[in-house]
C-alpha positions, 0 to 999 in steps of 0.5 A: 521441268514439271508438266502441268496437268492441263498439258496433253502428253501422248501415252507413248511416243513413236520413234522412226524405229518403232514405226519401221518395225510396225510397218515391217510387221504389217507388210514385210516387203517394205524392209525388203525394198529398203534393204535392196535400195540401200544395197544397190546405192552402196554398190553403185558408190563402190563402183563409182571410182572404177567407172572408167571413161563413163560419164558421172551423170550416166553412172548415176542414172544407171544406179538410180534406175537399178535402185528404183527397179528394186523398190518397184519389184518389192512393191509388186511382190508385196501387192501380189502377195496381198492380193493372193492372200485376200482373194485366193485364200479367203474364199476357200475359208469362207466356203468351209464355214458355210 
């Protein structure tokens, strides 16, 4: 396949993996949230066969709530870290420059 010179082609194509790596560099709590989500879901699937008399819907609700709690916790930690970095550390460097 030959491309004509009038066709536009991106200089580099972003794949999902490169986008994830870029996001991980910008905010390191994104992979922590994703990893904890996957871990909770895998653990919930592992416990699925040994749930006893518990209803399937109740088991899935508990697994979903635990996974959401991990993701919200990671978002909260990331936001707190960013606020600390922006509002607590930068004013001290601004005072030192004056």
